[in-house]
N, C-alpha and C positions, 0 to 999 in steps of 0.2 A: 532594169534588173536590180539595181540597188534597193529600190522601194520594196520589191517583193522579198528580198533577203532580210531587210530590216523588219518587216512585218512578220515574216515567217519565223525568224529566230526567236523573238519573244514568245510567240505562240507555241513553238516547239519546246521552249524552256518551261512554260507553264504546263504543258501536257506532261513533260517528263516529271515535274514536281508533283503533279497530281497522281501520276502513276506510282511514285515512291510512297505516297501516303496510302494508296490503295493496297499496297503489298502488306501493310500492317504497321501499326504504331502502338506503343504502350506508354502510358504516363502514370507516374505514381507520385504521391506526396506522403511525407512522413511528418507526423505531428511531433514536435519537440517541446519539452518543458525542462527547466533547470532551476534548481534552488541552490544558492550558495549561502550556507548558514554563517552566522557570526562566529568568530573563533571562541567567543566567551560562553555561548549557550547554544546547544542543539540537542535534539533527540531525533535520530534518523534510523530507520530499519536497515540492517545490514543487507537484506534482500528486498529490493523495492516491490517485488511481487507480493510480499506479505500484506502490504496496504493497497496495492493496485489491482489485485485479482481476488476472486472469490476463493475462500479457504474451505476445503471439504472436511466436514466433521461427521461424515456418514457412519452409521452403525456398523460395527465389525462383528459379524456372527461368530467368528472364530474365538474372539475374546469376550463377547457379550457386552462390549463397551462402545461408546461413541469415540471416534477418532479425535485426538487432541490436536490443537493447532500450536505449533511451537516456532520460535524464531528468536532473533536477537535485535536489540536496539543499541546503537552507539550513543552514549550519553555524555554530555560535558556541560559543566557550569564552572567557569573559572572563579566565580565569586559567590560560593555558597553551595547548598545542596539542591537536589532535584526532588520535587514532590509530584505525585500523580493521583488522579481520581477518575472514576467512571462518570460519564455524562448522564447515563441512564442505567437502569438495571439490565444487565445483559441476559438475553434469552434468545432461543430459537423458537420460532412460532410457525405453526401449521394449523390454520383455521382457528378452532377454539382450544387446541392443544399447544402446550409450550414446554420447553426444556430449559431449566435454569442453567446458567453458565457461571463458572468461576474463572476470574482473570487474575493472573499473578505476574508481576514484573519483578525481577531480581528476587524471586522467591517470597514476595510480599503480596498477599491477596488484596486487590484493590476494592474499594467501596466508593460510595458517593461522596465521602469526606476525604479531602486531600491528605496524604501522608507521605512521609519521606520514603523514597525508594532507593536513592543513592546519596550517600553522605558527602560532606564537603571534601574530605581527603580523596575519596575515590573519583568524584566527579571533576576534580581539578585537572585530570588527564582524561584522555578518551577511555571511557569505561564501557565494557560490553555487558549489557544486562539482558538476561534471558526472559523471554515471554512465554507464558503457557496459558492457553484457554482450554478449559475442559468442561465437559457436561457434568452436572450434579445429579446423582442418583444412578440407578441401574435398571429401571423399568421405563421404557419409552413407548409411547403410542405411535403406531405406524403412520407415516405421512411424509410429505415433502416440506422441509423446514427451511426458513430463511431467518437471518438475524444480522445485527450489527453490533459490534463492540466499539463504542466511542469513548476515547480517553482524552484527558487534558493533562499536560505536563507543565509544571511551574518551576522557574528558577527562583529559589528562595535565598535571599542574602543571609550571611552568617548572623547569628544572634549577637547582639551587642554585649559589651563587658558589664 
């Protein structure tokens, strides 16, 4: 009798476990990333979706203009100013058509040449700099456009005496 019970008990347990899985199971994984900037220099968007998701610049028939992309970057450099530049000419492209873009941070239009966007005094504490990306012109060829605005930010030490 004991042998039957010993064999039957593990078998019943295995069947019960299998039955629990058959009723339904769900598993999920969440990818995580984290960045901890140095206290002395950082440039981070106040809304991570600004750099993590596609931004819609679609044409707005009511206004006759393309939608602007706006946001803010928190800027800090404890030992100098912050300069920025574009890595390439910003455009929206659809086949052979393109729409030129203007990129401004802290109300300063960026170019391929680095320029100061936040001075020494402002960047010594957490400074919130506005970003605005807008289409240049007011006549646009119909199409589905894509593009990328790539920028580089530099911590620039104070000028010597």
